[in-house]
N, C-alpha and C positions, 0 to 999 in steps of 0.2 A: 884076213877075210872078214872078221867081226867088225873092224873099223870101216871097211868098205860098205858092209851092210848097214851099219849105224848111220853113216853119212847118207846112204841112199834113202833110208827111211825118213831122215830129217828132211831131205830135199823133196821127197814125195809128199809128205804132209804139208810142207811150206807151199809147194806149188798148188795143191788142192785148196789151201786156205786163201792164197792170194788170187786164185782164179775165181773164187766164189763157189767152187764145188762143195767145200765145207763152209757153210754159212756161220756167221757169228752166233754163239750160243750152242752150237753143236757139241755134244759130248763125245770125246774121243774114246776109243776102247780102253777098258781097264788095263792095268799093267799085266795082269794075268792073261787077259784075252790077247793082248799084243804079243806076249811071250809065246803063247800057243800058236797063234796064226802065222807068226814070222819065224818061229823056232829059234828064238834068241834067249839069252840069259836075262835075269832080272836086272843086273847092272847095265846091260845094253839098253833095255827098255827104259830104265830110269834116265839114262844119258840122253836118249832121244827126246823125251818129254822135257827134261831140264833145258836142253838147247833150244827147243821151241819156245819155252817160257822166257828164256833169256833174250830171245829175239823179239819178244812182245807179241808173239802170234797166238799163244794160248795162256790160260791161267789155271793153276791147280788150286782146288778148294778142298781143304781137309774134310774127309768124310763124305765128299760128294763126287769127286773125280776131276778130270781135266777137260776144260771147255775152250772152244775157239773164241778168241778175243775179238771184239769189234774194233777194227783198226781206225775207225772214224772218231773214236773217243780219245781226246788229248791225254797223253801220259805225262808223268812227272811227279814231283813231290809237292805240288800245290802252290809254288811260288811263281811258276812260269805263266805269264798271261798269254792267252791265245788270241790271235787277231780275230776280230768280230766282223762278220759280213754285214753289209748294209741292212739296217732294220732289225738286227738281232738284239735280244735283251740279255744283258749280262747279270745273272744271278749267282755268280761264282765269287766275286769280290765285293767288299763293302767300301763304298766311298760316300758315307752319309753326309749330306749337305742340306741346309734349309734355306729358304728364300732370304735374300738380302746379304748373303755372305760376300758376294763380289763387291758390293758397296762398302762393306766393312773393311775389306782389303784396301780399297781405294782410299778410304779415310785414314786407315792406319798408316799407309805409305806416305800420305801427305803430312801426317803428324810427325813421322820420322824425319821427313825431309826438312821440316821446320825446326827440328830439335837442335840442340847445341853442338855436340861433339860428333859430327858425322864422320870425321876422319877416322875415328876409332873403329867404325864398321868396315874399314878397308884393311884392317889388320887382323891376323889370326889371334883369337883369344887363347887363354891357357886351356889345357886339356880339361874338359869337364865344365868349362864356362868361367866367366868372370865372377868374383865373389858376390857382387850385388845381384847378378842374374841367378846364381845358385840360391841366394836367399829368397828371391822371388819364387823360384820353383818350389822351395821348401814351404812357402806360404800357400801355394796352390795345393800341395799334397796334404795339407791339413783337412781338405775336403774329403780325403780318404782316411782321416783319423791317424795319419802318419805325422808325428810331431818330432822333427829333428832340426838341427841347425843346418845352415847352408853348406857347411863343410862336409856333410854326409850325403849330399846330393850332387850327382854328376849329370851334366846336360850332354845328350848324345843325338845322333842323327836318327831319331825315331826309336821305337821300342825294339825293332828288329836288330839294330846295331847294339842296343842295350843288352840283348840276349847274347849277341856275338862276342862282345868284349867280356861279358861275365864268364862265358865258357872258356875264352882264351886266357883269362886271368886266373881262374880257379881250378880248372881241370886239365889233365894231360891225357894223351892217347892211352887207351886201355882202362881209364877210370870208369867205374860203374855209375851210370846215370839212370835213375829210376824215373819212369814217366807212365802216363796212363796208356791203356791199350788203344784208346782213341785220343788224339792230341793235336795240337797246332802243327801243321806241316812245316812251318818255318823253323821251328825248334828242331824237328826231326832232321831236316836238311843240315842245319848247323852241326848237330851232334854227329851225324855221319861224316861230315867233312872233317871234323876234329878227331875222327876215329875213336869215338867213345864207345864203351860197351853198354848198349842199351838193354835195360830190363823192363819189360812191359808189365804193368800191374792191371789185373782185372778190375772192372768197374761194376758196381752193384747199383742198379737204378740210376746210372749216370754219375755215380760218385766213386772216388778212389777206394779200393778195398784196403783199408788200413791193416787188417789182419794179414793180408798177403804181403804188405810192405814190411811188417814186423818180421814175418817168416823169412823174407828175402834178406833183411839185415842180419838175421841170425846165421844165414848161409854164406853171405858174401859181404865184402866191405863196400857198402854204398857210399859214394863220395858226395852225391847231390841228388835231390829230387826236384824235378820241374813240375809245376802245377799251376792251375788257373782256378783258385778257390771261388772267385767271384766272376760269374759269367764264363763258364767253361766253353771253349771253342773246340769241337763243334756242337756240344750237347746243350749249352745254355743253362747248365745247372749252377747252383750256389751251394757251396759246402756249409754244413751246419756249424754253429758255434762249438758244440762239443767235439766234433771231428777236428776242427781247427786246433783246439786245445790239445787233443791227443796227438795230432801230427807234430805240433811244436814239441811236445814231450818226447816223441820218438826221435826227433832230430837231436835233442839234447842227449838222450840216452845212447844213441848209436853214433853220434858225432858227424852227421851229414849236414850239408848246406841245403837250405830251402831256396829255390829260385822261383819267386812268386811273380807271375805274369798278370798285371792288372790292366791290360790294354782296353778291355771292355767294361771294367769295373764301374765306370761312371754311370752306366745304364741301370744298374741294380741299386735302387734307392728305396728304402734303407737296406743295408746289408750288414752281415757280421763284420767285426773288426778284421783288418788284414792280418795275415800270419806275422808280418813284421812286428806288429805290436805285441805279439805273444812270445816271439823268439828273436828279439832285435839283434842279438849277437850271432845268429845263425842264418839270417834271412837276407837275401838280396831282392828288393822290390823293384819291378820294372814297369813303367807306364809311359804315357806320352799323349800327344795332342793330335795324332794322325786320325783317330776315329772321332774324337770329341770336337775337334776344330776343322782340320783339313789335312788330307794325306800329303798334299804338296809341301806343307811346311817342314815335315820331317824333323820334328823336335820331340825328343824323348827324355825320360828321367830315369836314373838309376840311383836307388837309395841303398846304402850298404853300411855295415859296421865300419868304424873309423880304421880298424886295423887293416882292412883290405882295400881301402880307397887308393893308396899308392899303386897297387897292382892293377886296379881298374884304370887309373890314369895312364899307366904305361901301355895298357892294351889299346886305349883310345889313341895314344900317340903313334903307335906303330901300325894302326889300321887307317884311320881317316884324319888323324892329327887333331881336328876340332870340328865343331858344328858351325856352319856359316853364321857370321855375326848378324847379318841382316835378318835372318830367320829368327834367331834368338831374341833380338831386340824387339821385333814385332810381337812375338809370343809373350814376352815379359810385359809389354805395354798392354796387351789384351788381358793378361792375368790381373794386372794392377787396376785396370779400369772396369773389371767385372764382365768384359765381353765373353771370356771363356766360361764363366759361370752361367751366363745367359744362354750360350750356345749349347752347353751340356743339358740344361733344362729343356730347351726346345727339342733337342735330339732324343731325350727320353720320351717326350710326348709323341714325337714323330715315329719312333720305333714301336711304341705302344699301339699306335694306329695301324702300323703295318702288320704287327702280330695279330691284331684283331681281325684285319682283313684276311690274313692267311688262314686263321681258324674258321672264318666264315666260309671261305671258298673250299677249304679242305676239311670240312666238318665231319666227313665220313672216313677220314684217315686218322692214323695215330700220329699226331704231330707233337714233337717234343721241343720245348723252347721256353725261355723266360718270357713273361708277359711284356717286358720292355726291351727285348733283344732284337737286333737287326738280322738275325738268322734263326733258322729252325732246322731240326733233324727229322727226317722223314723215313722211318723203316718201311721197306717195301713189302707188299703182301707175298705170301708163300708162292713160289714159282716164278716170280718176276726177278730178272737179273738186272743189277744196277747199270752195267755197261750198256745193255740194250736200251734201257730207259733213257740214259744220258744221250746216247746216239740218236734215238728217235726224237727227243726234244731238240737236239742241236739241228736236226734237219728241218724242224719247225721254227728255228730262229730263237730258241730259248736255251741258254747255257746254264747248266747246273753242275754240281760237283758230286761225284760218287764218294763212297766211304774210303776208297783206296788211298788217297793222299794223307788221310788222317790216321790210318791204321799202323800200329807198330808191332802187330803180330801177324803170323802167317794166315790166320783166319780173318777174312775181311767181310764184315756184314753187308748184306744187300740193303743199302740205304742211301739217301741223298742228303747233302747239306745245301740248303737254299739260303743265299744271302739276299737281303731285300733293300739294303741301303744304297742303291746305286741308280734307281730308275724312278720316274714319275709314277704317281699312284695309279693313274689310269692304265699305263702300260704294265705296271706290276700286276694289276688285277687280271688283265688279259693273259699274262705269262703264267700266273698261278692257275688259271683255268685250264691252260694247256698241261700244266703239271698234273692237275687233278685227272684229266682225261688219260694221261700217260700211265698213271699208277692205278687206274681203274682196271687195267688188264685187257 
C-alpha cells in the first residue's frame, strides 16, 4: 500500500508541475507537512521528493526547502551547448576573438602550403607531439614563467583533453580528488565519469580554504587537488603568492598531486608564479590556445614531471592517439612568429574593455571578476532565484549560466556566471542591460 501511495504522490506532483498548476519557484510543503497531510512516514516523504528531484522537476535547497524547477532552463554539467534561437546572445561560453584573426588564418595556411615538408602533416605525430613542436610549446610557456625542456611538455587536443589524460594517467576510481566548492564544470564532468571521490573545499572571498584542505588531508588520503590559481573559473580570482607557497608545501607534506589549470592565466598580467614553479615534482600544469588564440584550433599543453610523462603519453595514445598535425604546425608557426603573443595582448585589452563595460552597466550590483577577465560572477539579491532569472533572460534572447554547473556541493548559491567573450560590444551592452533589469527584481 505504501508503494502505491508513494507512486501516486509522485505522479500527482509531476502532473501539477507539468500542467503549470505548480509554477516554477513554488515551494512544496515541508517534509513534516507532507507527512501530516498524507499520513505517510518520513522515509516515504523523502522518497517522493527524491524521485521528483531525480526527474528534474524540483530542486532541494539546504535550509530553505524544496522548490519547483523551471523546466525551460537548460540542465547539465556545463559542457553541453544549447541551440540558440535566431537573434539570441550567448553569454554562456567564451569564444574570444579580435578583428583580423580570419586574415591571420588565411596567411598562416598559405605559409604552411609554401613550406617544405608538407607530407609530414599527413602522418600521425608521436603522442604528445614531435620533439621540435614540444620545444616550441616549451618556449611559449616561458610567458607563464614555466621553464622546462620540450621533453616535459605534451601537446594535446586542447586543455580539456589535457585534463582528461591527466585524470586517466594519475587517478583510479575511488581516489580522492579535492576541488573548490565552485569550480570548472568540465573538470567536474570528467571526475564523475572516472568515478573519483570528490571532496569539495569551501572558499573564502573566492579563494580555496587551505585550512579546510589541510584538515581534509588529515582525515582522508587525498590523491590530487584541482585548482585554478590564476583566473579562477567562475570567480575570476587570483591566488596570492603566500597561499601558493603554502599550497605547494601542503602537497609535499601530504603527498598529493597538484593539477593546475591555466586556461585563462594569460589574461592576468602580471600574476604570481604558477604552482608548477613552486612544486615542479608534484604539479601537472595544463594550458592551451583555445582562449588566447581560437577555440577551433584545439591545441593544448600539459607540463609534468619527467617521471609521469610516459603515463600521460599512454593516456593520449589510448584516447585520441595524437593532435592533428596541421593544427599543431599552424600553432607553432604562430608562436615562433609572435602572433600568439600579439593576440594575447589584444585579448587582455579586449577583456578589460568588456569588464569595464559590465561594471558600468551593472554598477549597482555586486559584480565579482578580474579586471581583465572575459567573465564575471553575479550574486543575486535576496529573494531572487537563479533558475527563474536564467529562464526570464532566455525568453528575452539572452543566455546566461546559473551557479548550478559550477557547484560541487549540495548547496548551490543563487548567482550567475556571465561570459562576455563571444559577442560584439554593442550587442553585449544591450544584453548586459537586460541582465541588469532581470536582477533588479
